[in-house]
C-alpha positions in Angstrom: -12.6 -26.8 5.2 -16.0 -26.4 6.8 -15.2 -22.8 7.7 -14.3 -22.1 4.0 -17.6 -23.6 2.9 -19.6 -21.5 5.4 -17.7 -18.3 4.5 -18.3 -18.7 0.8 -22.0 -19.6 1.4 -22.3 -16.6 3.7 -20.8 -14.3 1.0 -24.2 -14.4 -0.7 -25.5 -12.3 2.2 -22.4 -10.3 3.2 -19.2 -9.9 1.3 -16.0 -11.5 2.7 -12.3 -10.7 2.6 -10.0 -13.7 2.5 -6.5 -12.9 3.6 -3.9 -15.6 2.8 -0.9 -15.2 5.1 2.5 -16.9 5.2 4.2 -16.9 8.6 7.6 -17.2 7.0 7.4 -14.4 4.5 8.5 -10.8 5.3 6.2 -9.4 2.6 3.3 -11.3 4.1 4.1 -9.8 7.6 3.9 -6.3 6.1 0.6 -7.2 4.4 -0.7 -8.5 7.8 0.2 -5.1 9.3 -1.7 -3.4 6.5 -4.8 -5.5 7.2 -4.5 -4.7 10.9 -4.3 -1.0 10.1 -7.4 -1.2 8.0 -9.3 -2.9 10.8 -7.9 -0.3 13.4 -9.1 2.6 11.3 -12.6 1.3 10.5 -15.0 -1.5 10.7 -15.3 -2.8 7.1 -18.8 -4.0 6.0 -17.4 -7.4 5.3 -16.3 -10.4 7.3 -12.6 -11.2 7.3 -11.1 -14.7 7.2 -7.4 -15.3 7.5 -5.8 -18.4 6.1 -2.3 -19.2 7.5 -0.8 -21.0 4.6 1.6 -23.3 6.5 -1.2 -24.8 8.6 -4.0 -24.8 6.0 -2.5 -25.8 2.6 -5.7 -27.8 1.8 -7.8 -24.7 2.4 -5.5 -22.5 0.3 -5.7 -25.0 -2.6 -9.5 -25.1 -2.3 -9.7 -21.3 -2.5 -7.7 -21.4 -5.7 -9.8 -24.2 -7.1 -13.2 -22.8 -6.2 -12.5 -19.2 -6.9 -10.2 -19.6 -10.0 -7.6 -17.1 -8.7 -4.0 -18.3 -8.8 -2.5 -18.7 -5.4 -0.2 -15.9 -4.1 1.0 -15.1 -0.7 0.2 -12.7 0.8 -3.1 -12.4 -1.0 -6.4 -10.8 -0.3 -9.6 -11.6 -2.1 -12.9 -9.7 -1.9 -15.7 -12.2 -2.5 -19.4 -11.7 -2.9 -22.0 -14.2 -3.9 -19.2 -16.8 -4.1 -17.2 -15.0 -6.8 -14.2 -12.8 -6.6 -14.9 -9.1 -7.1 -11.3 -7.9 -6.5 -8.0 -9.4 -5.4 -4.4 -8.2 -4.7 -1.2 -9.9 -3.8 2.3 -9.1 -2.5 3.0 -5.4 -2.1 -0.4 -4.5 -3.5 -2.0 -5.7 -0.2 -2.3 -2.4 1.5 -5.0 -0.8 3.8 -5.5 1.8 1.1 -6.0 -0.6 -1.8 -8.4 -2.8 0.3 -10.4 0.3 1.4 -10.6 1.5 -2.2 -11.8 -1.9 -3.4 -14.4 -2.0 -0.6 -15.6 1.5 -1.6 -15.9 0.4 -5.2 -17.5 -3.0 -4.8 -19.5 -2.9 -1.5 -22.6 -0.8 -1.9 -23.0 -0.2 1.9 -20.1 2.2 1.9 
């Protein structure tokens, strides 16, 4: 929970991506590959935090409560200043969609 607190506080200075991942879901495995592809192709101007749902249900619930976005898995949230600028879940979690959101919402690009 301390890592979540620090990540959200740090999002005031640098946007973050939170990736919620389920180790037992095939769709989540494909989304994980998409996130890996994004990182392999570029260095995004954000910090990435992965939450493995099975081992961190309390963190996942806290993300839902604090950011007001219904839990999905897989799910990626772009957060700046402690608020969600963009999010996607399931088959919408792609390297292309994340890159487009970063281009739209992160001025450093």
